[in-house]
C-alpha positions as CSV (number, residue, x, y, z in Angstrom):
1,X,-25.3,0.5,-38.4
2,X,-23.4,0.0,-41.6
3,X,-20.8,-2.8,-41.5
4,X,-18.2,-4.2,-44.1
5,X,-17.5,-7.9,-43.9
6,X,-14.4,-9.0,-46.1
7,X,-14.0,-12.6,-47.2
8,X,-11.0,-14.8,-46.6
9,X,-7.7,-12.9,-46.8
10,X,-5.3,-15.0,-49.0
11,X,-1.6,-14.1,-48.7
12,X,0.5,-11.0,-48.4
13,X,-0.9,-9.0,-51.5
14,X,-4.4,-9.3,-50.3
15,X,-3.7,-8.4,-46.8
16,X,-1.5,-5.6,-47.5
17,X,-4.1,-4.1,-49.8
18,X,-7.1,-4.8,-47.3
19,X,-5.0,-3.1,-44.6
20,X,-4.1,0.0,-46.8
21,X,-7.9,0.4,-47.8
22,X,-9.6,-0.2,-44.4
23,X,-9.4,3.4,-43.2
24,X,-10.6,4.7,-46.7
25,X,-13.3,2.3,-46.6
26,X,-14.6,3.5,-43.4
27,X,-14.5,7.1,-44.4
28,X,-15.8,6.6,-47.9
29,X,-18.7,4.2,-47.2
30,X,-19.4,5.8,-43.8
31,X,-18.8,2.6,-41.9
32,X,-19.5,1.9,-38.3
33,X,-17.2,-1.4,-38.2
34,X,-15.1,-3.8,-40.3
35,X,-15.1,-7.4,-39.8
36,X,-12.6,-9.7,-41.7
37,X,-12.1,-13.4,-42.2
38,X,-8.3,-13.8,-41.8
39,X,-7.6,-17.7,-41.7
40,X,-5.4,-17.8,-44.9
41,X,-3.7,-14.5,-44.5
42,X,-0.3,-15.8,-43.6
43,X,1.2,-17.3,-46.7
44,X,-2.3,-18.7,-47.7
45,X,-2.3,-20.9,-44.5
46,X,-3.2,-19.5,-41.1
47,X,-2.6,-16.2,-39.3
48,X,-0.1,-14.9,-37.0
49,X,-0.1,-12.5,-34.0
50,X,1.6,-9.9,-35.9
51,X,-0.8,-10.0,-38.8
52,X,-3.9,-9.9,-36.4
53,X,-2.0,-6.7,-34.7
54,X,-1.4,-5.3,-38.1
55,X,-5.0,-5.5,-39.0
56,X,-6.4,-4.1,-35.6
57,X,-4.0,-1.2,-36.0
58,X,-5.5,-0.5,-39.5
59,X,-8.9,-0.3,-38.3
60,X,-10.4,-3.7,-38.3
61,X,-12.8,-4.4,-35.3
62,X,-13.1,-8.3,-35.2
63,X,-11.2,-10.9,-37.1
64,X,-12.8,-14.3,-37.8
65,X,-11.3,-17.6,-39.3
66,X,-12.1,-21.2,-40.0
67,X,-10.4,-24.6,-40.3
68,X,-7.0,-23.0,-41.1
69,X,-6.7,-21.1,-37.6
70,X,-4.2,-23.6,-36.1
71,X,-1.7,-23.7,-39.3
72,X,0.6,-21.1,-37.4
73,X,1.2,-22.6,-34.0
74,X,2.1,-19.3,-32.5
75,X,-1.5,-18.0,-32.9
76,X,-2.5,-20.4,-30.0
77,X,-1.3,-18.2,-27.1
78,X,-2.6,-15.1,-28.8
79,X,-6.0,-16.3,-29.5
80,X,-6.2,-17.5,-25.9
81,X,-6.0,-13.8,-24.8
82,X,-8.0,-12.1,-27.3
83,X,-11.7,-11.4,-27.5
84,X,-11.5,-9.8,-31.0
85,X,-9.9,-13.0,-33.0
86,X,-12.4,-15.6,-33.2
87,X,-12.2,-19.5,-34.0
88,X,-15.3,-21.6,-35.1
89,X,-17.3,-21.7,-31.9
90,X,-18.2,-25.5,-32.5
91,X,-14.5,-26.5,-32.6
92,X,-14.2,-29.7,-30.1
93,X,-14.5,-28.6,-26.5
94,X,-11.4,-27.3,-24.8
95,X,-10.1,-25.7,-28.0
96,X,-8.4,-22.3,-27.2
97,X,-10.1,-19.0,-28.0
98,X,-13.6,-17.6,-28.4
99,X,-16.2,-18.5,-31.0
100,X,-18.1,-15.5,-30.2
101,X,-17.7,-11.8,-28.9
102,X,-19.5,-8.6,-28.3
103,X,-17.2,-5.5,-29.0
104,X,-18.2,-1.9,-28.6
105,X,-17.6,0.5,-31.3
106,X,-18.5,4.2,-31.8
107,X,-21.9,3.6,-33.1
108,X,-23.0,0.9,-30.5
109,X,-22.4,-2.7,-30.0
110,X,-21.7,-5.4,-32.4
111,X,-21.9,-9.2,-31.6
112,X,-20.0,-11.6,-34.1
113,X,-20.1,-15.5,-34.0
114,X,-17.9,-17.8,-36.0
115,X,-19.2,-21.4,-36.8
116,X,-17.9,-24.2,-39.0
117,X,-20.4,-26.5,-40.8
118,X,-20.0,-30.2,-40.5
119,X,-20.5,-31.5,-44.3
120,X,-17.0,-32.0,-46.1
121,X,-15.2,-30.1,-43.4
122,X,-12.7,-31.0,-40.5
123,X,-14.5,-32.7,-37.6
124,X,-16.3,-30.3,-35.3
125,X,-19.2,-30.4,-32.9
126,X,-22.7,-30.2,-34.6
127,X,-23.2,-26.5,-35.8
128,X,-26.9,-26.5,-35.5
129,X,-26.5,-27.0,-31.5
130,X,-24.8,-23.7,-31.5
131,X,-27.9,-21.6,-32.9
132,X,-29.6,-21.3,-29.7
133,X,-26.6,-20.0,-28.0
134,X,-26.1,-17.4,-30.8
135,X,-29.7,-16.4,-30.5
136,X,-29.5,-16.3,-26.6
137,X,-26.5,-14.1,-26.5
138,X,-26.6,-12.0,-29.5
139,X,-30.0,-10.4,-28.8
140,X,-30.8,-7.6,-31.1
141,X,-31.7,-4.1,-29.4
142,X,-31.1,-5.9,-26.0
143,X,-27.2,-6.4,-25.6
144,X,-26.1,-5.6,-29.3
145,X,-27.0,-3.3,-32.0
146,X,-25.7,-5.3,-34.8
147,X,-24.8,-9.1,-35.0
148,X,-23.2,-11.0,-37.7
149,X,-22.6,-14.9,-38.2
150,X,-19.5,-16.1,-40.2
151,X,-20.4,-19.5,-41.5
152,X,-17.3,-21.2,-42.7
153,X,-18.2,-24.3,-44.7
154,X,-18.2,-26.3,-48.0
155,X,-22.0,-27.0,-48.5
156,X,-24.3,-24.2,-49.8
157,X,-27.2,-26.0,-48.4
158,X,-26.0,-26.4,-45.1
159,X,-24.9,-22.5,-45.1
160,X,-28.5,-21.9,-46.3
161,X,-30.3,-23.9,-43.6
162,X,-28.1,-21.7,-40.9
163,X,-29.3,-18.7,-42.5
164,X,-32.9,-19.6,-42.2
165,X,-32.4,-20.9,-38.8
166,X,-31.3,-17.6,-37.7
167,X,-33.4,-15.3,-40.0
168,X,-35.0,-12.7,-37.9
169,X,-32.7,-13.2,-34.9
170,X,-29.4,-11.6,-36.1
171,X,-28.5,-8.8,-38.6
172,X,-26.5,-11.1,-41.2
173,X,-25.3,-14.6,-41.9
174,X,-22.2,-14.6,-44.3
175,X,-20.6,-17.5,-45.8
176,X,-16.7,-18.2,-46.1
177,X,-14.4,-21.0,-47.1
178,X,-15.0,-21.7,-50.7
179,X,-13.2,-18.7,-52.0
180,X,-15.8,-18.1,-54.8
181,X,-18.4,-15.3,-54.5
182,X,-22.0,-16.2,-54.9
183,X,-24.5,-14.2,-56.4
184,X,-27.4,-14.8,-53.9
185,X,-27.2,-11.7,-51.5
186,X,-30.3,-11.1,-50.1
187,X,-32.6,-9.9,-47.2
188,X,-34.4,-13.1,-45.9
189,X,-38.0,-12.7,-45.2
190,X,-37.6,-11.9,-41.5
191,X,-34.9,-9.4,-42.0
192,X,-31.5,-11.2,-41.9
193,X,-29.0,-10.2,-44.6
194,X,-27.6,-13.4,-46.1
195,X,-24.9,-14.5,-48.6
196,X,-23.7,-18.2,-49.2
197,X,-20.1,-17.0,-49.8
198,X,-18.7,-13.5,-49.9
199,X,-15.6,-14.8,-51.8
200,X,-11.8,-14.6,-51.0
201,X,-9.8,-11.4,-51.0
202,X,-7.0,-12.5,-53.1
203,X,-5.7,-13.3,-56.7
204,X,-8.5,-14.4,-58.9
205,X,-6.1,-15.6,-61.8
206,X,-5.6,-18.7,-59.6
207,X,-7.3,-21.7,-58.2
208,X,-8.9,-20.5,-54.9
209,X,-5.9,-18.1,-54.4
210,X,-3.2,-20.7,-55.1
211,X,-0.8,-20.7,-58.1
212,X,-3.0,-22.3,-60.7
213,X,-0.1,-24.4,-62.2
214,X,0.8,-26.2,-59.1
215,X,-2.9,-26.8,-58.2
216,X,-3.5,-28.0,-61.8
217,X,-0.8,-30.5,-61.4
218,X,-2.3,-31.9,-58.3
219,X,-5.5,-32.7,-60.4
220,X,-3.9,-33.9,-63.5
221,X,-1.2,-35.9,-62.2
222,X,-2.6,-37.2,-58.9
223,X,-0.2,-40.3,-58.6
224,X,2.9,-37.8,-58.8
225,X,4.4,-36.4,-55.7
226,X,2.6,-33.4,-54.6
227,X,4.3,-29.9,-55.0
228,X,3.8,-27.4,-52.4
229,X,0.9,-25.1,-52.9
230,X,1.9,-21.2,-53.0
231,X,-0.3,-18.2,-53.0
232,X,-0.8,-16.6,-56.5
233,X,1.2,-13.6,-56.7
234,X,-1.0,-11.5,-59.1
235,X,-3.2,-8.5,-58.4
236,X,-5.5,-9.2,-55.5
237,X,-9.3,-8.4,-55.5
238,X,-10.9,-7.4,-52.1
239,X,-14.3,-9.1,-52.0
240,X,-17.1,-8.7,-49.2
241,X,-20.5,-7.3,-48.6
242,X,-21.6,-4.1,-47.1
243,X,-24.6,-4.6,-44.6
244,X,-26.9,-1.8,-43.4
245,X,-29.2,-2.1,-40.6
246,X,-32.3,-0.2,-39.2
247,X,-33.1,0.7,-35.5
248,X,-34.1,-2.7,-34.8
249,X,-30.9,-4.3,-35.8
250,X,-32.3,-6.1,-38.8
251,X,-31.0,-5.4,-42.3
252,X,-32.2,-3.0,-44.7
253,X,-29.4,-3.8,-47.5
254,X,-26.7,-6.0,-48.4
255,X,-24.4,-4.9,-51.2
256,X,-21.3,-6.7,-52.6
257,X,-18.0,-5.0,-52.5
258,X,-15.3,-5.9,-55.2
259,X,-12.3,-3.7,-55.3
260,X,-9.1,-4.1,-57.4
261,X,-8.0,-7.0,-59.5
262,X,-10.0,-8.6,-62.4
263,X,-13.3,-8.6,-60.4
264,X,-13.4,-4.9,-59.5
265,X,-16.7,-3.2,-60.0
266,X,-17.1,0.2,-61.6
267,X,-18.5,1.7,-58.2
268,X,-18.1,0.4,-54.7
269,X,-21.3,0.6,-53.2
């Protein structure tokens, strides 16, 4: 299978561009599925039911999130009924929604899990306790043809450790949250595609997607009243990875995608 994962959508310009390009990407890149992290798509903080529906109507197959999933309270009733919008599966017990799902697409079945790391992040259950559950429920060539884990977190070492813990058990482990694309995309020794962070989809003439002047003031004048952070309104870049697997569900390639804005590559994939 061939699957595109797009990193954290930040704000309206990025989500409009992503929704506009989804169908084109599917055709041009011969994709079997598209998975998108949408936790910052509503004004840079959270996601709404209507935004989720817009992504699904545009052709996205599964949406993942992270620590900002509850910033828009109206998402609670929506996620409680959805099997295609995920929140980190290691959030405290009783949290609404699913952290793992299996979805059928034309080419077969895809399994997606969403986890959040523990270092420097909001309080959640131990992330490594969820590794056996992922391995048990997302068995390649048994009940899924492709599996991807969105690891939402701050510490690179923790993300890498999760990648190695799942190497050979899932198709791909991709990192989100830092909004900065890393250059370590690789196939691990047992066949799992890995990248520490795919980067955000947003304006890179910014500080992690936010207006740089507002963010700078917070660092330079910490004792002053904090100004509200606003999404940077410049031209967005879509950042993600395209992952291709073989018949055993393990990966043959992982290639970064940069479209639009100041990070655009001369070719897509």
